[in-house]
N, C-alpha and C positions, 0 to 999 in steps of 0.2 A: 379445483384448487388453482387459483391464478398466481403465478410467480411474478414478483415485481421485476420490472425491467430497469436494469442499471447500465448506463452508458458512460463512456469516458471520452474526453476530447481535450485538445490544447486550446489556447485562447484565440486562435485564428478564427475570425468570424465565419468562414466557410465551414470549418469543422463544427463550430458551435451550432450553427443553424441546421447542419445535417443531422445532428443528434436530437436537437429540440423538436424537429418536425415529428419525431416518433413519441413525443410526450413521455419521456422516461420518468419512472418513479424515483430514481436516484441518479444524480449526476456528479461525476468526478472530474475536476479540472486537473489535467496533466501539465504541470508548470515547468517553465525553464528559468534560467538565471535572470532573464530580463523581465520576468513577470512579478518580481518581488521587490522592486524599487522604482522610484521615479514615475515616469509616464506609464510604464508597464503595470505598476501597482494600481494606479488610478484606473486604467482600463480594466484590470481584473476586478476591481471593486464594482465598476459599472456592469460588467458582465455577470457578476454574481447576482446583482439586482435583476438583471434580465432573466436569468435562469429561474429565479424565485417566482416568476410568473407561471412557471411550469411545475416546479417542485421545490419544496423547502428542504429536501434531504440532499445536501450538497457537501462534497468532500474536496479539500484542496490538497493535492499531492505535492509535497515539497519537491523542488527541483532535484533531479537525479545527478546532474553534472554542472560544474562550472568550468567552462573551457573543456578540456579533456579529462578533468579530474572528477572522480566520484565524490559526491557530497557526503562525506563521512562524519557522523557526529563525533567520532572518536579521534579526529585529527589532533595532533599535538600542536599547541600554540607555539612552542619553541621550534619544532621542526618545520612547520609550514604556517607562518603567521597569517598570510593572505587568505589561504583556504579556511583557516580557523575563524578569521574575522567574518568571512562570508557565511559560513555555516551558522555561527552564533547570531549574526544580525538577521539573516534571512529566516531562520527558524523562529526567532522571537517575533519578527514582523508577521509571519504567516499565522502563528498562533494568535497574535493579537487581532488580526483581521478576522479569523474564525470566531473569536469571542465577540467582536463587535457586530458581526453579521449573524450570530447564533447558528453557526454551521460547524464543520469539523475540519481540523488540520491533520493530515496523515504524514508522519515522519518515519523514514526508514531507519531502523536500528543500525544497519550496516549494509555494505555492498561487497559482494564476493571479489570483484575485480581487483580491489586494492587492499584486501585483508592482509596479505604478507607485508605490504608497505607500511600499513598502519601499525601492525604489531612491532615492526622493526623500529618504530619511533619511540617505543617504550623498552623498559629493561627486559620484559618477558611477556608472554601471553597473558598471564594472570593480571599483571599490572594494566595492560591494555584493556582487558575486559572489565576490570574494576572501574577504570576511568569512564568507559562507555556507560556502564550502569549508573554511575554517579551523575552523568549528564542527562540520562533518561529520567532519573529521579527528579532532577531540576526541572526539566520540561514538563513532566507529568504534574508537578506541583504548580508550575506556571500556567499550564493549559487546562488543568482539571478536566471537566467534562467536554472540552472542546479539542482534545488532542488524543491521538492513537498512534501506536507503533507497529510498523509492518515487519514481518519476518523476511529473511533472505536465506541464502544457502551458505552464508559466511559462518565460520566457526565462532565468531564473536556474538552473534545474535540470530537465533533460528528457532523454529518450532519442530517438534517431532520426537525428540528423546524424552523419556519420562523425567530424567533428572533436570534437564533444562526447562521443560514445561512447568514442573512444580516450583522451581526457583522463580520463574516469571510470575506464576500465580501468587507467590508470597509477596512479590513486589507490588502487586495490585495494579499493574499497568492496564490501560484500555488498549485492546489489541485489534489490528487489522490482519486477517489471516489470508495469505496468498496460498491457494491450494497447490499450485505447481511448485512453489519454492519448498514447501514441506515435503511434497512427494519426491522431488529430486534429492533433497537433503537425506531422505531415508532410502535412497537407492531404488525408488520405484515400488516401495512397499505400500500397498493399500491398507494392510493391517495397521502399520505404524501411522499412516495418515489418519485413519479413522480413530485410532486411539488418541491422537493428539487433538483432533477436532472435539472429541468427547471431553477430554481433560480440560481444555482451555475454553470450552463453550461459555461458561459464566462471564468471562472477561472479554469475549470477542464482540466487537460492536460493528465490524465491517468485514466483508469478504471480497477478495479478488477471485472470481471464478474463472479458471483457466486450466486447460488440459496440458498434459505433458507425457512424453514417453518415459520420463523418470531418469534420464541420463544427463541432460544438460538443459539450459534455459531455452526452451523452444516455443513457449507461448502459443499453444495450439488451440483451435476452436474446440469446444466441448464435443466429445464423441470421437475426436480424432487421435486421442492419446490413450493411455492405459488406466486413467483414474476411474474407479467404480463410482459413477455419479449418483446412482440410486442410494447406495449406502452412505456416501459422503454427505449428500444433501439431507438425509434423515438425521444427521448428527450436528447440523448447523443451528445456531441460535436463531429462533424465529423472530426475535426482536431486533436482530442486526440488519444493517443494510448490505447491499452487494452490488458489484458491477462486473461486467465481463471485460477482462483485461487481455484482449486477444491481439496478436500481430495482424495488422491490416495490410492488404495489398495496396490499398489507396487510403491514405490518412483522412481524406475528405469524404470517405464513404464507409459507414460502419456496418457494412453487409455481414462480415464475419461475426460481429457481436450479435446481430439480430438472428443469424443462423444458430448461434450457440443458445440464444434464448429460446428459440423454437425447439431445439433439441431437448433442452431441459424441461420445457413446458410439456412436450409430448411424452417424456420419460416419467416425470413426476406429477404433472398437473392433472392427469386424467382421474 
């Protein structure tokens, strides 16, 4: 059994070429705020075409930050109009680019760092969460089969609890499942991680394969944390794509991603 190789990089040419020399089956662009407008957007479009010479399975990861602020779908237009404008314009731009190029746009449902700030912009937690799901509904309708939503450890949008998972399934969202986020959110429970992988499998179209000790966001290579990869991998959607989202010692060298791939191949692929 040969496991597909999925790699991730920014738009810097040195990172791009470092990953492409390994001829990945899946490639994910890790974007910043400058990649989604003006000259940056033109460069991104050209780089997508370059990557297509290696693989057609390409994912565009929406920028995580603008300045020092997390790019929160749920940001209030009244409380922070500048961030709201960036989130709205960049998300629509990225989804449209994914549609034009017949690839995928990945949007984060929420980020944990600013969850208290976002909730405080609304009357209460329920109103904040309702606003978030309304926006996700809009982007799902806009992006259709070219958009997916990734889980975080934020209380606003996460995977792992049966109640939240079943609500998300009812929404019909296309999902990007980050294994470490679900594992951390469920306090390092492999049983809860496996149950969530199984429940959400029909809607999962992409995975971030990354290990964790289950306590905080540590982004470890596979085999260096506490996730039971043999069981977890057996519960993954075989039709979905995946990449290794590992912290690198050197962003221009994907060594830890390749080591994670070798680990999984040796564990599962025999």
